[in-house]
Each structure stands twice: as structure tokens, then as C-alpha cells.
MDTraj code that builds the backbone (N, CA, C; nanometers):
import mdtraj as md
import numpy as np

residues = "MET GLU GLN LEU THR PRO GLU VAL VAL SER GLU LEU ALA LYS ALA ILE ALA VAL ALA GLY LYS ALA ILE GLY ALA GLY LEU ALA MET GLY ILE GLY ALA ILE GLY PRO GLY VAL GLY GLU GLY ASN VAL GLY ALA HIS ALA MET ASP ALA ILE ALA ARG GLN PRO GLU LEU THR ASN VAL ILE THR THR ARG MET ILE LEU ALA ASP ALA ILE ALA GLU THR THR GLY ILE TYR SER LEU VAL ILE ALA PHE LEU ILE LEU PHE ALA LEU".split()
xyz = np.array([
    [-4.8232, 12.9660, -1.1366],
    [-4.9027, 12.9450, -1.2955],
    [-4.9183, 13.0420, -1.3699],
    [-4.9367, 13.0198, -1.5008],
    [-4.9362, 13.1092, -1.5887],
    [-5.0642, 13.1227, -1.6248],
    [-5.1190, 13.2343, -1.6231],
    [-5.2406, 13.2834, -1.6744],
    [-5.2800, 13.2563, -1.8366],
    [-5.4156, 13.2212, -1.8161],
    [-5.4418, 13.2177, -1.9836],
    [-5.5267, 13.3372, -2.0475],
    [-5.3985, 13.3565, -2.0767],
    [-5.4264, 13.4576, -2.1538],
    [-5.4303, 13.4431, -2.2963],
    [-5.5513, 13.5439, -2.3868],
    [-5.5519, 13.5262, -2.5252],
    [-5.4376, 13.4487, -2.6236],
    [-5.3225, 13.5104, -2.5684],
    [-5.1982, 13.4455, -2.7009],
    [-5.1666, 13.3037, -2.6485],
    [-5.2103, 13.2744, -2.5358],
    [-5.1287, 13.1518, -2.4695],
    [-5.2376, 13.0614, -2.4861],
    [-5.3517, 13.0991, -2.4944],
    [-5.4974, 13.0259, -2.5622],
    [-5.4770, 12.9680, -2.6893],
    [-5.4264, 13.0904, -2.7436],
    [-5.4243, 13.0597, -2.9172],
    [-5.3554, 13.0005, -2.9512],
    [-5.2010, 12.9526, -2.8499],
    [-5.1161, 12.9142, -2.9091],
    [-5.1237, 12.7540, -2.8616],
    [-5.2227, 12.7377, -2.7269],
    [-5.2477, 12.5998, -2.7099],
    [-5.3818, 12.5720, -2.8488],
    [-5.4606, 12.6617, -2.9234],
    [-5.5275, 12.6348, -2.9968],
    [-5.4823, 12.5444, -3.1074],
    [-5.3542, 12.6388, -3.1304],
    [-5.2748, 12.5747, -3.2861],
    [-5.1862, 12.4232, -3.2570],
    [-5.1208, 12.4017, -3.1372],
    [-5.0388, 12.2760, -3.0961],
    [-5.1846, 12.1997, -3.0909],
    [-5.2976, 12.2146, -3.0644],
    [-5.4214, 12.0743, -3.0803],
    [-5.4821, 12.0455, -3.1965],
    [-5.4767, 12.1768, -3.2741],
    [-5.5178, 12.1314, -3.4070],
    [-5.3691, 12.0514, -3.4947],
    [-5.2303, 12.0911, -3.4756],
    [-5.1212, 12.0159, -3.4697],
    [-5.1488, 11.8820, -3.5068],
    [-5.1366, 11.8408, -3.3230],
    [-5.1748, 11.7277, -3.2971],
    [-5.3017, 11.6056, -3.3186],
    [-5.3799, 11.7119, -3.3663],
    [-5.5179, 11.6694, -3.4588],
    [-5.5146, 11.5949, -3.5755],
    [-5.4083, 11.7088, -3.6649],
    [-5.3500, 11.6841, -3.8072],
    [-5.3075, 11.5304, -3.7962],
    [-5.2140, 11.5452, -3.7004],
    [-5.0786, 11.4347, -3.7059],
    [-5.1699, 11.3031, -3.6829],
    [-5.2812, 11.2943, -3.6006],
    [-5.3507, 11.1621, -3.5132],
    [-5.4526, 11.1325, -3.6770],
    [-5.5242, 11.2091, -3.7028],
    [-5.6084, 11.2010, -3.8183],
    [-5.5309, 11.1457, -3.9504],
    [-5.4284, 11.1831, -3.9541],
    [-5.3497, 11.1553, -4.0999],
    [-5.2724, 11.0009, -4.0443],
    [-5.2502, 11.0102, -3.9514],
    [-5.2103, 10.8698, -3.8998],
    [-5.3075, 10.7187, -3.8992],
    [-5.3905, 10.7693, -3.8182],
    [-5.5486, 10.6966, -3.8521],
    [-5.6116, 10.6587, -4.0275],
    [-5.5821, 10.7866, -4.0936],
    [-5.6093, 10.7594, -4.2032],
    [-5.5117, 10.6468, -4.2416],
    [-5.3618, 10.6315, -4.2528],
    [-5.3524, 10.5340, -4.3339],
    [-5.3103, 10.4323, -4.2206],
    [-5.3148, 10.4556, -4.1198],
    [-5.3094, 10.3095, -4.0551],
    [-5.4477, 10.2157, -4.0873],
    [-5.5745, 10.2595, -4.1006],
    [-5.7037, 10.1763, -4.1178],
    [-5.6926, 10.2306, -4.2551],
    [-5.6536, 10.2815, -4.3682],
    [-5.6510, 10.2278, -4.4990],
    [-5.5478, 10.1280, -4.5761],
    [-5.4732, 10.1322, -4.5067],
    [-5.3605, 10.0237, -4.5381],
    [-5.3845, 9.8570, -4.4752],
    [-5.5168, 9.8466, -4.4284],
    [-5.5857, 9.7344, -4.3849],
    [-5.6449, 9.6399, -4.4555],
    [-5.7198, 9.7113, -4.5656],
    [-5.7826, 9.6732, -4.7003],
    [-5.6821, 9.6078, -4.8060],
    [-5.5846, 9.7158, -4.8597],
    [-5.5076, 9.6594, -4.9249],
    [-5.4302, 9.5384, -4.9092],
    [-5.3323, 9.5436, -4.7562],
    [-5.3003, 9.4298, -4.7306],
    [-5.3620, 9.2837, -4.7430],
    [-5.4944, 9.3063, -4.6694],
    [-5.5589, 9.1633, -4.6601],
    [-5.5828, 9.1459, -4.8082],
    [-5.6214, 9.2423, -4.8793],
    [-5.6730, 9.2471, -5.0503],
    [-5.5511, 9.1366, -5.1074],
    [-5.4396, 9.2176, -5.1282],
    [-5.3445, 9.1704, -5.1741],
    [-5.2723, 9.0293, -5.1384],
    [-5.2901, 9.0144, -4.9731],
    [-5.2784, 8.8675, -4.9737],
    [-5.3346, 8.7433, -4.9944],
    [-5.4727, 8.7849, -5.0110],
    [-5.5609, 8.7013, -5.0729],
    [-5.5300, 8.6639, -5.1916],
    [-5.5053, 8.7536, -5.3031],
    [-5.4542, 8.7474, -5.4413],
    [-5.3749, 8.6597, -5.4600],
    [-5.2178, 8.6916, -5.3804],
    [-5.1118, 8.6124, -5.3930],
    [-5.1403, 8.4869, -5.3188],
    [-5.2236, 8.4567, -5.2484],
    [-5.2833, 8.3223, -5.2001],
    [-5.3338, 8.2473, -5.2679],
    [-5.4342, 8.3007, -5.3568],
    [-5.4986, 8.2562, -5.4473],
    [-5.4198, 8.2094, -5.5799],
    [-5.3142, 8.3164, -5.6273],
    [-5.2349, 8.3073, -5.7481],
    [-5.1711, 8.1430, -5.6851],
    [-5.0933, 8.1677, -5.5895],
    [-4.9925, 8.0044, -5.5736],
    [-5.1067, 7.9064, -5.5708],
    [-5.2037, 7.9471, -5.5388],
    [-5.2654, 7.8242, -5.4905],
    [-5.3374, 7.7335, -5.6807],
    [-5.3521, 7.8894, -5.7902],
    [-5.3698, 7.8305, -5.9135],
    [-5.2402, 7.7973, -5.9585],
    [-5.1393, 7.8778, -5.9201],
    [-5.0209, 7.8142, -5.9747],
    [-4.9543, 7.6478, -5.9595],
    [-5.0088, 7.6080, -5.8077],
    [-4.9561, 7.4931, -5.8017],
    [-5.0485, 7.3855, -5.8774],
    [-5.1947, 7.4177, -5.8917],
    [-5.2911, 7.3314, -5.9663],
    [-5.2469, 7.3490, -6.1317],
    [-5.2348, 7.4340, -6.1895],
    [-5.1953, 7.4323, -6.3401],
    [-5.0620, 7.5199, -6.3743],
    [-4.9864, 7.4663, -6.3138],
    [-4.8001, 7.5119, -6.3589],
    [-4.8119, 7.5336, -6.4938],
    [-4.8622, 7.5341, -6.6376],
    [-4.8350, 7.5661, -6.7729],
    [-4.9135, 7.6809, -6.7640],
    [-4.9430, 7.7457, -6.6859],
    [-5.0935, 7.8707, -6.6900],
    [-4.9785, 7.9943, -6.6027],
    [-4.8711, 7.9502, -6.5793],
    [-4.7866, 8.0007, -6.4465],
    [-4.7814, 8.1846, -6.5204],
    [-4.7234, 8.2208, -6.6795],
    [-4.7177, 8.3734, -6.6850],
    [-4.8596, 8.4134, -6.6715],
    [-4.9420, 8.3745, -6.7489],
    [-5.0941, 8.4259, -6.7250],
    [-5.1813, 8.4614, -6.5982],
    [-5.1279, 8.3178, -6.5122],
    [-5.1868, 8.3842, -6.3665],
    [-5.1273, 8.5131, -6.2809],
    [-4.9752, 8.4908, -6.3320],
    [-4.8704, 8.6077, -6.2895],
    [-4.9569, 8.7344, -6.3190],
    [-4.9338, 8.7360, -6.4349],
    [-4.9676, 8.8844, -6.5085],
    [-5.1296, 8.9467, -6.4137],
    [-5.2414, 8.8075, -6.4148],
    [-5.3690, 8.9091, -6.4014],
    [-5.3156, 8.8927, -6.2026],
    [-5.2104, 8.8440, -6.1646],
    [-5.2261, 8.8686, -5.9743],
    [-5.1512, 8.9972, -6.0204],
    [-5.0593, 9.0095, -6.0845],
    [-5.0075, 9.1727, -6.0719],
    [-5.0966, 9.2576, -6.0815],
    [-5.1869, 9.2480, -6.1691],
    [-5.2735, 9.3601, -6.2098],
    [-5.3948, 9.3622, -6.1067],
    [-5.4298, 9.2484, -6.0396],
    [-5.5025, 9.2475, -5.9534],
    [-5.4588, 9.3293, -5.7807],
    [-5.3100, 9.2679, -5.8087],
    [-5.2540, 9.3176, -5.6878],
    [-5.2944, 9.5332, -5.6937],
    [-5.2576, 9.5749, -5.8579],
    [-5.2278, 9.7020, -5.8258],
    [-5.3386, 9.7621, -5.8033],
    [-5.4866, 9.6715, -5.8715],
    [-5.5978, 9.7562, -5.8323],
    [-5.6184, 9.7174, -5.6993],
    [-5.5814, 9.6524, -5.6366],
    [-5.6401, 9.6136, -5.4621],
    [-5.5156, 9.7638, -5.4123],
    [-5.4308, 9.7873, -5.4833],
    [-5.3485, 9.8561, -5.3730],
    [-5.4024, 10.0419, -5.3882],
    [-5.4658, 10.0340, -5.4973],
    [-5.5496, 10.1703, -5.5203],
    [-5.6372, 10.2439, -5.3898],
    [-5.6417, 10.2020, -5.3246],
    [-5.7336, 10.2054, -5.1918],
    [-5.6277, 10.2395, -5.0617],
    [-5.4813, 10.2109, -5.0849],
    [-5.3827, 10.2366, -5.0342],
    [-5.3482, 10.3698, -5.0653],
    [-5.2898, 10.4112, -5.1967],
    [-5.2662, 10.5178, -5.2578],
    [-5.3638, 10.6159, -5.2001],
    [-5.5113, 10.5997, -5.1777],
    [-5.5895, 10.6678, -5.1939],
    [-5.5795, 10.6966, -5.0516],
    [-5.5742, 10.6459, -4.9507],
    [-5.5133, 10.6841, -4.7996],
    [-5.3927, 10.7543, -4.7561],
    [-5.3254, 10.7491, -4.8552],
    [-5.2048, 10.8084, -4.8317],
    [-5.2293, 10.9981, -4.8869],
    [-5.2792, 10.9839, -4.9949],
    [-5.2800, 11.1130, -5.0601],
    [-5.4226, 11.1613, -4.9236],
    [-5.5147, 11.1358, -4.8907],
    [-5.6061, 11.1716, -4.7833],
    [-5.5214, 11.2295, -4.6745],
    [-5.4071, 11.1375, -4.6151],
    [-5.3491, 11.1724, -4.5307],
    [-5.2407, 11.3002, -4.5409],
    [-5.1751, 11.3112, -4.6588],
    [-5.1230, 11.4679, -4.7299],
    [-5.1996, 11.5733, -4.7171],
    [-5.3416, 11.5340, -4.7585],
    [-5.3950, 11.6564, -4.7342],
    [-5.4368, 11.6781, -4.6268],
    [-5.4644, 11.5748, -4.4996],
    [-5.4805, 11.6223, -4.3910],
    [-5.3382, 11.6983, -4.3321],
    [-5.2665, 11.6419, -4.3279],
    [-5.1112, 11.7156, -4.2903],
    [-5.0876, 11.8800, -4.3528],
    [-5.1053, 11.8788, -4.4514],
    [-5.0708, 11.9851, -4.5640],
    [-5.1332, 12.0631, -4.6083],
    [-5.2587, 12.0220, -4.6477],
    [-5.3749, 12.1305, -4.7042],
    [-5.4752, 12.1580, -4.6379],
    [-5.4836, 12.1489, -4.4941],
    [-5.5944, 12.1861, -4.4081],
    [-5.5596, 12.2446, -4.3018],
])
top = md.Topology()
chain = top.add_chain()
for i, resn in enumerate(residues, 1):
    res = top.add_residue(resn, chain, resSeq=i)
    for name in ("N", "CA", "C"):
        top.add_atom(name, md.element.get_by_symbol(name[0]), res)
traj = md.Trajectory(xyz[None], top)
């Protein structure tokens, strides 16, 4: 069995830090993608319901749906930025 010299301990610590970064970035993206997914699904469902009720307002509803989807997606983009910061800046 290999002795735990300071060099070996240092390499193990670096490997654990890299693994922690990967897990942290994955969790940031995984959990951070839940909200936008649910939000965009709700927006799309309600937009389709509104279009079914008032087909003459399709253009207005679609425009507002796209705007609402963009706003909902910002939290997903923030999650991506945080994941990149965890991986490359820390």
C-alpha cells in the first residue's frame, strides 16, 4: 500500500476539489433548469388556451408569450453563468 506522503495528499485534495466543482456545477444547472422549464411550460399552456378562446388575438398572445418565455429563461441563464463560474473561476 502506498504511503500517504504530503505530495499524495496534495494530489488527492486537488482531485476532490475538481470533483466537488463538477458536482456543484451539475447541481447548479440541474436545479436551476427546473424553474424555467416549469415556467415556460405554464406560459405555453396558457397561451395555447388563450389562442383557442380568442383566435383573432393570436399575434398579440404569441408576442406576449415569447416575452414571458424570455423572462422565465433568465433564471436558467443565471444558473449557467453560475455553473461556469464554479467550473472555471473558483
